[in-house]
C-alpha positions as CSV (number, residue, x, y, z in Angstrom):
1,M,114.8,-96.0,-98.5
2,A,112.8,-94.6,-101.5
3,F,113.9,-95.3,-105.1
4,I,115.9,-92.3,-106.5
5,P,115.9,-92.3,-110.4
6,E,118.7,-90.8,-112.5
7,K,121.1,-90.4,-109.6
8,S,124.8,-91.2,-109.8
9,F,126.2,-94.0,-107.7
10,V,128.1,-91.5,-105.5
11,A,125.0,-89.4,-104.9
12,R,123.0,-92.5,-104.0
13,L,125.7,-93.7,-101.7
14,A,125.8,-90.3,-99.9
15,L,122.0,-90.4,-99.4
16,L,122.3,-93.9,-98.1
17,V,125.0,-92.9,-95.6
18,T,122.8,-90.0,-94.5
19,A,119.8,-92.2,-94.0
20,L,121.7,-94.8,-92.0
21,T,123.2,-92.0,-89.9
22,L,119.8,-90.6,-89.2
23,A,118.6,-94.1,-88.3
24,G,121.4,-94.3,-85.8
25,C,122.0,-91.1,-83.8
26,T,121.4,-87.8,-85.4
27,R,118.0,-87.0,-84.0
28,D,118.1,-85.6,-80.5
29,S,117.4,-88.1,-77.8
30,E,116.7,-86.8,-74.3
31,W,117.0,-88.2,-70.7
32,P,114.1,-86.4,-68.9
33,G,113.7,-88.7,-65.9
34,Y,115.6,-90.9,-63.5
35,G,115.1,-94.0,-65.6
36,G,115.6,-92.2,-68.9
37,D,112.8,-92.0,-71.5
38,G,111.2,-95.1,-69.9
39,E,112.2,-97.0,-66.7
40,N,115.2,-99.2,-67.7
41,H,118.2,-96.8,-67.4
42,F,118.8,-97.7,-71.1
43,S,119.8,-95.4,-73.9
44,P,118.7,-96.2,-77.5
45,L,121.7,-94.3,-78.8
46,E,124.5,-96.3,-80.5
47,Q,126.9,-93.6,-81.9
48,V,129.2,-94.7,-79.1
49,N,129.6,-98.4,-79.4
50,T,131.9,-101.4,-78.8
51,D,133.9,-100.6,-82.0
52,N,134.7,-96.9,-81.2
53,V,134.4,-96.6,-77.4
54,G,138.2,-96.5,-77.3
55,T,138.0,-93.0,-78.8
56,L,135.6,-91.7,-76.1
57,G,137.1,-88.8,-74.3
58,L,136.2,-86.0,-71.9
59,Q,134.3,-83.3,-73.7
60,W,133.8,-80.9,-70.7
61,H,133.7,-80.8,-67.0
62,Y,132.0,-78.5,-64.5
63,D,133.2,-78.1,-60.9
64,I,130.4,-78.1,-58.4
65,E,131.0,-75.4,-55.8
66,T,128.0,-76.0,-53.5
67,P,128.8,-78.1,-50.5
68,G,127.5,-81.6,-50.0
69,T,127.5,-84.9,-51.9
70,A,127.1,-85.3,-55.6
71,F,125.2,-88.6,-55.9
72,T,122.5,-87.2,-58.2
73,A,121.5,-88.8,-61.5
74,P,121.2,-85.8,-63.8
75,V,118.5,-85.3,-66.4
76,E,118.7,-83.7,-69.9
77,A,116.0,-82.1,-72.1
78,K,116.2,-79.6,-75.0
79,G,120.0,-79.3,-74.8
80,V,120.0,-78.5,-71.1
81,L,121.4,-80.7,-68.3
82,Y,119.9,-80.4,-64.9
83,F,121.1,-81.8,-61.6
84,A,120.9,-81.1,-57.8
85,S,123.8,-81.2,-55.4
86,G,124.3,-80.8,-51.7
87,L,121.2,-79.2,-50.0
88,S,119.0,-79.7,-53.1
89,I,120.6,-76.8,-55.0
90,V,119.5,-77.2,-58.6
91,H,121.8,-76.4,-61.5
92,A,121.1,-76.0,-65.2
93,L,124.0,-76.4,-67.6
94,D,124.3,-76.2,-71.4
95,A,124.5,-79.9,-72.2
96,V,127.0,-79.4,-75.1
97,T,129.4,-76.9,-73.4
98,G,128.9,-77.3,-69.7
99,K,128.2,-73.5,-69.2
100,L,126.1,-72.7,-66.2
101,L,122.8,-71.3,-67.3
102,W,121.1,-70.8,-63.9
103,Q,121.2,-72.1,-60.3
104,F,118.3,-72.4,-57.9
105,D,118.7,-72.7,-54.1
106,T,115.7,-74.5,-52.5
107,K,116.9,-73.0,-49.2
108,V,116.7,-76.3,-47.3
109,P,118.3,-74.9,-44.0
110,E,115.5,-72.3,-43.7
111,H,112.8,-75.0,-43.9
112,A,114.4,-78.0,-42.2
113,D,114.1,-79.2,-38.7
114,K,115.3,-82.7,-37.7
115,E,115.1,-83.9,-41.3
116,L,118.7,-82.9,-42.0
117,R,119.9,-85.4,-39.5
118,N,119.0,-88.3,-41.7
119,A,118.7,-87.0,-45.3
120,W,122.1,-86.5,-46.9
121,G,121.4,-85.4,-50.5
122,S,119.3,-85.7,-53.6
123,R,119.6,-88.9,-55.7
124,A,117.5,-87.7,-58.7
125,M,115.1,-85.2,-60.2
126,T,112.9,-85.1,-63.3
127,Y,111.8,-82.9,-66.2
128,A,108.4,-82.5,-67.8
129,N,106.5,-79.7,-69.6
130,D,109.3,-77.1,-69.3
131,R,109.6,-77.6,-65.6
132,V,112.1,-79.3,-63.4
133,F,110.8,-81.2,-60.3
134,V,112.9,-82.0,-57.3
135,G,112.2,-83.2,-53.8
136,T,114.0,-81.5,-50.9
137,M,115.5,-82.9,-47.7
138,D,113.0,-81.0,-45.6
139,G,110.1,-82.7,-47.4
140,R,108.9,-80.3,-50.1
141,L,108.3,-80.9,-53.7
142,V,109.5,-78.0,-55.8
143,A,108.7,-77.1,-59.4
144,I,111.1,-74.8,-61.2
145,D,110.7,-73.1,-64.6
146,A,113.2,-75.0,-66.7
147,K,114.0,-72.0,-68.9
148,T,114.4,-69.2,-66.3
149,G,115.3,-71.1,-63.1
150,R,112.5,-69.4,-61.2
151,L,110.2,-71.0,-58.7
152,A,106.9,-72.1,-60.2
153,W,105.4,-73.6,-57.0
154,S,106.4,-75.5,-53.8
155,A,104.3,-78.0,-51.9
156,K,105.1,-79.3,-48.5
157,T,104.5,-83.0,-48.7
158,T,105.3,-83.7,-45.0
159,E,104.7,-81.9,-41.7
160,R,107.6,-80.0,-40.1
161,G,109.5,-82.1,-37.6
162,D,107.7,-85.3,-38.5
163,G,110.9,-87.1,-39.4
164,R,110.1,-87.5,-43.1
165,Y,112.5,-86.3,-45.8
166,I,113.0,-86.7,-49.5
167,T,116.1,-87.9,-51.3
168,G,114.5,-89.8,-54.1
169,A,113.2,-88.7,-57.5
170,P,109.7,-87.5,-58.4
171,W,107.9,-89.5,-61.2
172,V,105.9,-87.7,-63.9
173,Y,103.2,-88.7,-66.4
174,D,100.4,-86.8,-68.1
175,N,100.1,-83.7,-66.0
176,V,100.8,-85.5,-62.7
177,V,103.9,-85.6,-60.5
178,V,104.2,-88.3,-57.8
179,I,106.6,-88.1,-54.8
180,G,107.4,-90.4,-51.9
181,H,109.6,-89.8,-48.8
182,G,112.0,-91.5,-46.4
183,G,112.3,-91.6,-42.6
184,G,111.1,-95.1,-41.6
185,D,114.5,-95.9,-40.1
186,F,114.6,-93.1,-37.6
187,G,111.2,-92.6,-35.9
188,P,107.4,-93.3,-36.0
189,V,106.8,-92.7,-39.7
190,R,103.9,-94.0,-41.7
191,G,104.8,-94.2,-45.4
192,Y,102.8,-92.7,-48.2
193,V,103.1,-91.3,-51.8
194,T,101.4,-88.1,-53.0
195,A,100.4,-87.0,-56.5
196,Y,100.2,-83.3,-57.5
197,D,99.1,-81.4,-60.5
198,Q,102.2,-80.4,-62.5
199,T,100.8,-77.0,-63.4
200,T,99.4,-75.8,-60.1
201,G,101.0,-78.0,-57.4
202,K,97.5,-78.9,-56.1
203,Q,97.4,-82.3,-54.4
204,L,95.4,-84.9,-56.4
205,W,95.6,-88.0,-54.3
206,R,97.6,-89.7,-51.6
207,F,98.1,-93.4,-51.0
208,Y,99.3,-94.7,-47.6
209,T,101.6,-97.8,-47.8
210,V,100.7,-99.1,-44.3
211,P,97.5,-98.8,-42.3
212,G,97.0,-96.3,-39.5
213,D,95.0,-96.4,-36.3
214,P,91.9,-98.5,-36.9
215,A,89.9,-96.4,-34.4
216,K,90.2,-93.5,-36.9
217,G,88.9,-95.5,-39.8
218,F,90.7,-96.5,-43.0
219,E,91.3,-94.3,-46.0
220,N,90.3,-97.1,-48.5
221,A,89.6,-100.8,-48.8
222,A,93.3,-101.6,-49.3
223,M,94.2,-100.2,-45.9
224,K,91.4,-102.2,-44.3
225,M,92.8,-105.3,-45.9
226,A,96.3,-104.5,-44.9
227,A,95.3,-103.9,-41.2
228,K,94.3,-107.5,-40.9
229,T,98.0,-108.5,-41.4
230,W,99.3,-106.4,-38.4
231,K,99.2,-107.2,-34.7
232,G,99.3,-105.1,-31.5
233,E,99.3,-101.3,-31.6
234,W,101.6,-100.9,-34.7
235,W,100.3,-97.4,-35.5
236,K,102.0,-96.0,-32.5
237,F,105.3,-96.9,-34.1
238,G,104.4,-95.6,-37.5
239,G,105.0,-98.8,-39.3
240,G,107.4,-97.7,-41.9
241,G,107.0,-98.8,-45.5
242,T,108.3,-95.5,-46.9
243,A,108.6,-95.1,-50.7
244,W,112.0,-93.5,-50.4
245,N,113.6,-94.5,-53.8
246,A,112.3,-96.1,-56.9
247,M,108.9,-96.1,-58.6
248,A,107.9,-96.8,-62.2
249,Y,105.2,-95.5,-64.6
250,D,103.6,-98.1,-66.9
251,Q,102.0,-96.3,-69.8
252,K,100.5,-99.5,-71.3
253,Y,98.4,-100.2,-68.2
254,N,98.3,-96.6,-66.9
255,R,99.7,-97.6,-63.6
256,I,102.3,-96.3,-61.2
257,Y,104.3,-99.0,-59.4
258,I,105.6,-98.2,-55.9
259,G,108.5,-99.9,-54.2
260,T,108.1,-99.8,-50.4
261,G,110.7,-99.9,-47.7
262,N,111.3,-101.7,-44.4
263,G,109.2,-101.9,-41.3
264,G,109.5,-99.2,-38.6
265,P,110.9,-100.3,-36.2
266,W,113.0,-103.0,-38.0
267,N,112.3,-105.5,-35.3
268,Q,108.9,-107.0,-36.0
269,K,108.6,-108.2,-32.4
270,V,108.2,-104.6,-31.4
271,R,106.0,-103.1,-34.1
272,S,103.8,-106.1,-34.6
273,P,104.1,-108.6,-31.8
274,G,102.6,-111.9,-32.8
275,G,103.8,-111.6,-36.4
276,G,101.7,-111.1,-39.5
277,D,102.6,-110.2,-43.1
278,N,102.5,-106.4,-42.3
279,L,101.2,-105.2,-45.7
280,F,102.4,-103.3,-47.6
281,L,106.0,-103.4,-46.2
282,C,108.7,-104.5,-48.7
283,S,106.2,-104.7,-51.5
284,I,105.6,-103.7,-55.1
285,I,102.2,-101.9,-55.2
286,A,100.4,-101.2,-58.5
287,L,98.2,-98.1,-58.3
288,D,95.9,-96.6,-60.9
289,A,97.9,-93.7,-62.2
290,K,94.9,-91.4,-62.5
291,T,93.2,-92.0,-59.2
292,G,95.9,-93.6,-56.9
293,E,93.6,-96.6,-56.2
294,Y,95.0,-99.9,-55.4
295,V,95.2,-102.5,-58.2
296,W,97.5,-105.3,-57.0
297,H,100.6,-106.0,-54.9
298,Y,103.4,-108.5,-54.5
299,Q,105.1,-108.7,-51.1
300,I,108.8,-109.5,-51.4
301,N,109.4,-110.0,-47.6
302,P,106.3,-110.8,-45.6
303,G,106.7,-109.6,-42.0
304,E,110.0,-107.9,-42.8
305,T,112.4,-107.6,-39.9
306,W,115.9,-107.0,-41.4
307,D,115.7,-103.5,-43.1
308,Y,115.1,-105.3,-46.4
309,N,113.8,-102.7,-48.7
310,A,111.9,-103.3,-51.9
311,A,112.4,-99.7,-53.0
312,M,115.0,-100.5,-55.7
313,D,114.8,-100.0,-59.5
314,M,111.9,-101.6,-61.3
315,A,112.6,-102.3,-65.0
316,L,109.5,-102.7,-67.3
317,S,109.8,-104.8,-70.5
318,T,108.3,-107.6,-72.6
319,I,110.3,-110.8,-72.7
320,K,109.7,-114.3,-73.9
321,I,109.2,-116.9,-71.1
322,D,108.4,-120.5,-72.2
323,G,107.9,-119.2,-75.7
324,K,105.3,-116.7,-74.7
325,S,105.7,-112.9,-74.6
326,R,105.0,-111.6,-71.1
327,D,104.8,-108.0,-69.9
328,V,107.1,-108.1,-66.9
329,L,108.3,-106.0,-64.0
330,M,111.8,-106.9,-62.9
331,T,113.5,-105.8,-59.7
332,A,116.5,-106.6,-57.5
333,P,115.7,-105.5,-53.9
334,K,118.0,-105.7,-50.9
335,N,117.3,-109.3,-50.1
336,G,119.6,-111.1,-52.6
337,F,117.1,-112.2,-55.2
338,F,116.1,-111.0,-58.7
339,Y,112.3,-111.0,-59.2
340,V,110.2,-111.2,-62.4
341,L,106.5,-110.3,-62.0
342,D,103.6,-110.2,-64.4
343,R,102.8,-106.5,-64.9
344,A,99.2,-107.2,-65.8
345,T,98.3,-109.2,-62.7
346,G,101.2,-108.8,-60.3
347,K,101.6,-112.6,-60.2
348,F,105.0,-114.0,-59.3
349,I,106.8,-115.6,-62.3
350,S,110.3,-116.4,-60.9
351,A,113.1,-115.3,-58.6
352,G,116.8,-116.1,-58.8
353,Q,119.5,-115.7,-56.2
354,I,122.0,-113.0,-57.1
355,A,124.1,-112.9,-53.9
356,S,124.9,-114.8,-50.8
357,Q,121.8,-115.2,-48.6
358,N,120.7,-117.4,-45.7
359,W,117.2,-116.1,-44.8
360,N,115.3,-118.0,-47.4
361,R,115.0,-121.7,-48.4
362,G,113.0,-121.2,-51.5
363,F,109.6,-120.1,-52.8
364,N,106.2,-121.7,-52.9
365,A,104.0,-121.7,-56.1
366,A,102.6,-118.3,-55.3
367,G,106.1,-116.8,-54.8
368,R,106.0,-116.6,-51.1
369,P,109.4,-117.1,-49.6
370,I,110.0,-120.1,-47.4
371,E,112.0,-118.6,-44.5
372,N,114.8,-120.0,-42.4
373,P,113.2,-119.7,-38.9
374,Q,116.6,-118.9,-37.4
375,A,116.8,-115.8,-39.5
376,R,114.3,-114.1,-37.1
377,Y,116.9,-114.4,-34.3
378,P,114.5,-116.3,-31.9
379,D,115.2,-117.0,-28.2
380,G,117.7,-114.2,-27.8
381,K,120.2,-116.0,-30.2
382,P,122.2,-113.9,-32.6
383,F,122.0,-114.6,-36.3
384,M,124.5,-113.6,-39.0
385,L,122.3,-112.5,-41.8
386,F,123.3,-112.5,-45.5
387,P,122.8,-110.1,-47.2
388,S,123.4,-107.3,-44.7
389,V,121.1,-104.4,-43.9
390,F,122.9,-102.6,-46.8
391,G,121.5,-105.2,-49.1
392,A,122.7,-107.2,-52.1
393,H,121.6,-104.2,-54.2
394,G,121.1,-100.7,-52.9
395,P,120.0,-97.4,-54.5
396,E,122.7,-97.5,-57.2
397,A,120.8,-97.8,-60.4
398,M,120.3,-101.1,-62.1
399,S,119.9,-101.0,-65.9
400,F,118.2,-103.4,-68.4
401,S,119.0,-103.7,-72.1
402,P,116.3,-105.0,-74.4
403,K,119.1,-105.6,-76.9
404,T,121.0,-108.1,-74.8
405,G,118.1,-109.1,-72.6
406,L,120.3,-108.7,-69.5
407,A,120.0,-106.6,-66.3
408,Y,123.2,-105.0,-65.0
409,I,123.1,-104.8,-61.2
410,P,125.6,-103.2,-58.9
411,T,125.9,-105.8,-56.1
412,S,127.3,-106.0,-52.6
413,H,128.2,-109.1,-50.6
414,S,128.1,-108.5,-46.9
415,A,126.5,-109.7,-43.6
416,S,124.9,-108.2,-40.5
417,V,124.5,-109.7,-37.1
418,F,120.9,-109.4,-35.7
419,I,120.0,-109.9,-32.0
420,D,117.2,-108.6,-29.8
421,P,118.2,-105.8,-27.4
422,P,119.4,-106.7,-23.9
423,G,116.7,-108.5,-21.9
424,G,114.7,-109.3,-25.0
425,I,111.2,-108.1,-25.9
426,T,108.0,-108.6,-23.9
427,D,104.5,-107.4,-24.9
428,G,106.0,-105.5,-27.9
429,K,108.4,-103.5,-25.8
430,P,112.2,-104.0,-25.2
431,A,113.0,-105.0,-21.6
432,Q,115.7,-102.3,-21.6
433,D,116.0,-99.0,-23.4
434,A,116.9,-99.6,-27.0
435,G,117.2,-97.5,-30.2
436,F,114.2,-97.0,-32.4
437,N,114.9,-100.1,-34.5
438,A,115.2,-102.3,-31.3
439,V,118.2,-104.3,-32.5
440,G,120.9,-105.2,-30.0
441,V,124.7,-104.9,-30.3
442,P,126.3,-108.0,-31.9
443,P,128.4,-110.2,-29.6
444,P,132.1,-109.4,-29.9
445,D,132.9,-113.0,-30.9
446,I,130.9,-112.8,-34.1
447,T,132.7,-110.9,-36.9
448,P,131.1,-110.7,-40.3
449,P,133.4,-111.4,-43.3
450,Q,134.9,-108.5,-45.2
451,P,132.4,-107.1,-47.7
452,Q,132.8,-107.2,-51.4
453,S,131.2,-105.3,-54.3
454,G,130.6,-106.3,-57.9
455,L,128.8,-105.8,-61.2
456,L,126.5,-108.6,-62.3
457,A,124.9,-109.2,-65.7
458,W,121.7,-111.2,-65.0
459,D,119.5,-113.1,-67.4
460,P,115.9,-112.7,-66.2
461,V,114.6,-115.6,-68.3
462,T,117.0,-118.2,-67.1
463,Q,117.6,-116.5,-63.7
464,K,121.3,-117.1,-64.1
465,A,124.4,-114.9,-64.3
466,A,125.7,-114.1,-67.8
467,W,128.9,-112.6,-66.4
468,K,130.1,-110.9,-63.2
469,L,132.9,-108.7,-62.0
470,S,134.2,-108.4,-58.5
471,F,135.6,-105.3,-56.8
472,G,137.2,-104.9,-53.3
473,G,135.4,-103.3,-50.4
474,M,131.8,-102.2,-49.8
475,F,129.9,-99.5,-51.7
476,T,132.5,-99.6,-54.4
477,S,130.0,-100.3,-57.2
478,G,128.1,-97.3,-58.7
479,G,125.0,-97.0,-60.7
480,T,124.9,-98.4,-64.3
481,L,123.8,-97.2,-67.8
482,A,123.2,-99.7,-70.6
483,T,123.2,-98.5,-74.2
484,A,122.1,-99.7,-77.7
485,G,125.8,-99.5,-78.6
486,G,126.4,-102.7,-76.7
487,L,127.9,-101.0,-73.7
488,V,127.5,-100.7,-69.9
489,F,128.9,-97.7,-68.1
490,Q,129.6,-97.6,-64.4
491,G,131.6,-95.6,-61.9
492,L,133.5,-96.9,-58.9
493,N,134.5,-95.5,-55.6
494,T,138.1,-95.7,-56.8
495,G,137.3,-92.8,-59.2
496,E,137.3,-95.1,-62.3
497,F,134.5,-94.6,-64.8
498,N,134.4,-97.7,-67.0
499,G,132.8,-98.9,-70.2
500,Y,132.2,-102.6,-70.5
501,D,131.0,-104.9,-73.3
502,A,127.4,-105.6,-72.4
503,R,127.5,-109.2,-73.6
504,S,130.9,-110.3,-72.2
505,G,131.8,-107.9,-69.4
506,A,135.2,-107.1,-70.9
507,K,136.4,-103.7,-70.0
508,L,136.7,-101.7,-73.2
509,W,137.4,-98.2,-71.9
510,S,138.2,-96.4,-68.6
511,F,138.6,-92.8,-67.4
512,T,140.3,-92.0,-64.1
513,N,138.8,-89.3,-61.8
514,E,140.3,-88.2,-58.5
515,T,137.2,-88.9,-56.4
516,A,134.4,-91.5,-56.2
517,I,131.7,-92.0,-58.9
518,R,128.6,-93.6,-57.6
519,A,125.8,-91.7,-59.4
520,Q,124.1,-93.2,-62.4
521,P,125.4,-92.1,-65.8
522,I,123.0,-90.9,-68.5
523,S,123.3,-90.5,-72.2
524,Y,121.6,-88.1,-74.6
525,S,122.2,-86.6,-78.0
526,V,122.2,-82.9,-79.2
527,K,122.4,-82.1,-82.9
528,G,123.3,-85.6,-83.7
529,K,126.1,-86.0,-81.2
530,Q,125.9,-88.5,-78.4
531,Y,127.1,-87.5,-74.9
532,I,127.5,-89.5,-71.7
533,T,127.4,-87.6,-68.4
534,V,128.0,-88.7,-64.8
535,L,128.5,-86.8,-61.5
536,A,131.6,-87.4,-59.4
537,G,131.9,-86.9,-55.7
538,G,129.9,-89.7,-54.2
539,R,129.0,-90.8,-50.8
540,Y,130.3,-94.0,-49.3
541,L,130.2,-95.2,-45.7
542,T,132.6,-98.1,-45.2
543,G,135.0,-100.5,-47.0
544,Q,137.7,-97.9,-47.5
545,S,141.2,-98.0,-46.0
546,L,141.4,-95.2,-43.4
547,L,144.4,-93.7,-45.3
548,K,142.5,-93.8,-48.7
549,V,139.4,-92.0,-47.6
550,P,139.4,-88.6,-49.4
551,D,139.2,-85.3,-47.7
552,Y,135.7,-83.7,-48.1
553,R,137.3,-80.2,-48.2
554,T,139.8,-80.9,-51.0
555,E,138.1,-83.5,-53.3
556,R,136.5,-82.0,-56.4
557,R,132.8,-82.7,-56.9
558,R,132.3,-82.5,-60.7
559,V,130.0,-83.1,-63.7
560,L,131.9,-85.1,-66.3
561,T,130.7,-85.3,-69.9
562,F,132.2,-87.5,-72.6
563,A,131.9,-87.8,-76.3
564,I,133.7,-89.5,-79.2
565,G,136.8,-87.4,-79.9
566,G,136.6,-85.5,-76.7
567,N,140.1,-84.2,-75.6
568,A,139.5,-82.1,-72.5
569,V,141.8,-82.7,-69.5
570,L,140.9,-82.4,-65.9
571,P,143.1,-79.9,-64.0
572,K,145.4,-81.5,-61.5
573,S,144.5,-80.9,-57.9
574,T,146.9,-78.7,-56.0
575,L,145.2,-79.1,-52.6
576,A,146.6,-81.6,-50.1
577,P,144.3,-83.4,-47.7
578,A,144.6,-82.2,-44.1
579,P,146.4,-84.7,-41.8
580,Y,144.6,-86.9,-39.3
581,L,144.8,-84.9,-36.0
582,A,146.1,-87.3,-33.4
583,A,146.7,-84.4,-31.0
584,P,149.2,-86.2,-28.6
585,E,148.6,-83.5,-26.0
586,F,144.9,-84.6,-25.8
587,R,144.4,-87.2,-23.0
588,I,141.8,-89.7,-24.0
589,D,139.3,-91.0,-21.5
590,T,138.4,-94.5,-22.8
591,A,135.0,-94.4,-21.0
592,L,134.1,-91.1,-22.6
593,A,135.3,-92.4,-25.9
594,K,132.9,-95.3,-25.6
595,V,130.0,-92.9,-24.9
596,G,131.2,-90.9,-27.9
597,A,131.2,-94.0,-30.2
598,M,127.6,-94.8,-29.3
599,T,126.5,-91.1,-29.7
600,Y,128.3,-91.0,-33.1
601,A,126.6,-94.2,-34.3
602,A,123.2,-92.9,-33.4
603,N,123.5,-89.4,-34.7
604,C,126.5,-88.8,-37.0
605,M,127.2,-91.9,-39.0
606,V,124.7,-91.3,-41.8
607,C,126.7,-88.4,-43.1
608,H,130.2,-88.6,-41.6
609,G,130.7,-92.3,-42.2
610,V,131.0,-95.6,-40.3
611,D,133.8,-95.5,-37.8
612,A,134.3,-91.8,-38.4
613,M,135.7,-92.4,-41.9
614,S,133.9,-89.8,-44.0
615,G,133.6,-90.3,-47.7
616,G,132.0,-87.5,-49.6
617,A,128.8,-86.5,-47.9
618,A,130.3,-84.4,-45.0
619,P,133.7,-83.3,-43.6
620,H,136.1,-85.9,-42.2
621,L,136.0,-85.2,-38.5
622,L,139.3,-86.9,-37.8
623,R,141.0,-84.2,-39.9
624,S,139.0,-81.3,-38.5
625,P,140.4,-79.1,-35.7
626,V,136.8,-78.1,-34.6
627,P,136.4,-81.2,-32.2
628,L,139.6,-80.1,-30.5
629,D,138.0,-76.8,-29.3
630,R,135.2,-77.5,-26.8
631,A,133.5,-74.1,-27.3
632,A,133.6,-74.2,-31.1
633,F,132.5,-77.8,-31.2
634,N,129.5,-77.0,-28.9
635,V,128.4,-74.1,-31.3
636,V,128.5,-76.5,-34.3
637,V,126.9,-79.5,-32.7
638,R,124.3,-78.1,-30.3
639,E,123.7,-74.6,-31.6
640,G,123.6,-75.1,-35.3
641,G,126.6,-73.0,-36.2
642,L,127.0,-74.7,-39.6
643,L,123.3,-75.2,-40.4
644,A,123.7,-73.3,-43.7
645,N,126.3,-75.9,-44.8
646,G,123.9,-78.8,-44.0
647,M,125.1,-79.6,-40.5
648,P,122.0,-80.1,-38.3
649,S,121.9,-79.1,-34.6
650,Y,121.5,-81.5,-31.7
651,P,120.5,-79.4,-28.7
652,E,119.4,-82.5,-26.8
653,L,122.9,-84.0,-26.6
654,T,124.3,-83.9,-23.0
655,D,127.7,-82.5,-22.0
656,E,128.9,-86.0,-21.5
657,Q,127.9,-87.0,-25.1
658,V,129.5,-83.9,-26.6
659,N,132.7,-84.6,-24.6
660,G,132.5,-88.2,-25.6
661,L,132.5,-87.3,-29.3
662,M,135.7,-85.3,-28.8
663,H,137.4,-88.3,-27.1
664,Y,136.1,-90.8,-29.7
665,F,137.5,-88.7,-32.6
666,R,140.9,-88.5,-31.0
667,Q,140.9,-92.3,-30.3
668,R,140.0,-93.0,-33.9
669,A,142.5,-90.6,-35.3
670,R,145.3,-92.3,-33.4
671,E,144.1,-95.7,-34.6
C-alpha cells in the first residue's frame, strides 16, 4: 500500500480496510467454463470462508419448468448465469437476482433419431467471447449470442442415426471451441474430437481417438501407430474411445488434453481378438491446441475390457515432488487410482489407490499396470471386479485446491461381475447372440456387496488420503467445488448441500433441499459479493430405497444460489408423489415379466433407472398409469407419442417385448 502523508489514523485505517477488501473479493470473478477460470474446479474467492460460512444462506432460487434432469454445471460471466436442462434447453438468469433473461430451445426432438435412447441430458456448457456454447443430445454444437439468446450458428458434429450424442461440455481457447461425443457403449462408434471456429462455426480440425479401417488409409501418423496395437477387424465394431466427458486446456504448453473412454464393445475378445493395447482407449492424449496434432499420450488401461473410462476431470497445476516443481496433470478415472503425470512429456510420475480394486497388482517403472490375469475373466470363469463399471470416480466433478494441495474426489465403492456370454467367444464372435458389449449375465450365486459412496481428500504428492467421508448407497456423492476460503462444497442425493473444512473434512454448514443435488457447484462474484450456485434435480440410477426414490413429476428441479446473509426460503411442496400402482386386477405372467426385464435393461434403464427405480432423469414407470393401458403404452413406446418430452420411440420392439414391459412393471410395483 502506498504511503499517505498527513492523513489521520482513522482515514488511513479506512483505506487499509478498503485495500484489503479489494485484495479479497470485491473485483468480479467469473466462472466461464466447466472447470472455472482454469481446469481445477477451484474458486479464488474467499469472502465465504471457514469463519463465516455459518451465515451462508439462500439468496434466491429459480424453479426449472422444462422437463428432464438438472445435472448441468452452470457457468457465469458478466453477471449472467447460464445453464442447460432437460433436452439441452439453455437458460440465462440474472446472477444476482435469479430473474430469467432469456431461454433458448435447441429443439433436440426435431433433430434426434436414436441418440435420445442413450443421451439423458447436458452436464455442462461454456462461455467465451459473448457466446454460449452447448452440445446437444442429437450431436450438434450450438453457439448462442449470450446477450440476446439468439442462435449464432449450429454445426452437426455427428451423422444422423450414427449412435453418437453429446452430453459433455465444449472446451474453448483463443477463437477455438472443441467438442467430443459419447455413444461407445451402444453401437459401432469410432471416437473423435472436433475443433470449430468460435465466430463462424467452421470446422478447423478433427482428431480420431482410435484407428479406422487400414484399407482406407490413416488420417495421420498417430493413427498408423495406434493401428499396430489392435487385432482382427476392430473397425467393424467402431472401437469406442469416445471423448464423452472431460478435457483440459493447457495455456502454458498450448495443448488440449483429451480423456478417452472405454472400448466398443467392452469385451476385448470381440473387438480385438488376440489382445493388444488398443490405443488410444482409456488414455490421456495431448494434442497441439492449434493444429490438433498428436503430441503425447499415456494409456491408463491398456487393452481395456471393463468399461473403465479415462474421461474424468483433469486438474492442471504445479506441485513440488522430491523438492522439485513439476507441471502436472492429475486425474482420477474409473479404475480406482489417482494418477499424476508430467504435463510437459506425458511421463508417468505416480499413482495411488483411492478405492477397492482387484484388477491391478502394481505399476512398472513406465507406469504400465501389472494386471491380475483373472480380471480378464478367462476360460469362461466369472470375475467379481472392483471397482464396478460405474467406477471409483464418475463424471461428478473432482476439484483441486492449490491452497491445500489436495484433490477432492466424489467416490464410489462397488463391484461388477464379468463373464463371457453363453458359449464363450470364438474368432472374435460370441457363440450365441449377445448384446453389443458381449458380456454375459452374472451367475445367480455371485452377489456383489452393497455399494457405498464417499468424499475423499487426496494428497497427490504422498498419494495418500488426507481425510475421507462415507455415505450410504451408490451415486450419493455429487460434484465438488473447492474455494480459497478453505471450503469444499458438495451436494448429495439426499438433498443435502454441504460445506466442509477443506483441511479436515469437518462439516461446517448444510442446506436441505427436497431433491437430489449431483451437479457441480460454482462460485463467482458480482459487484464485490460472492455467490455459490448449484442445480438440484439430479439423476441417479441405484442405491436408493424403493420407497425413497422421488417422483419425477412432483420433485422440483431448481437453481439454488447462496450468499453470506441470504435469507430466502424455499416454498414447501404441496404435491404428493403418486402411489406405486400394484394393480391387483392385473394378472402377471412371470415368463413375460422376464422378457420385460431383459427388454427394460437393454433399452430403458439409462433414463428410467436400474430395476425400474427412476430418480430424476425420467418418470417413475411404477407410478405411471400409462403401462396399464396397452394402446396408450404402444403409442408412447413404439410410435413416439412423447418424443417432445424426451421419450424416444422404439418401433422395432415386438408385441411380446412391449407386453413383457407391462408385466415387468407390475411385478416390480408389487415387490
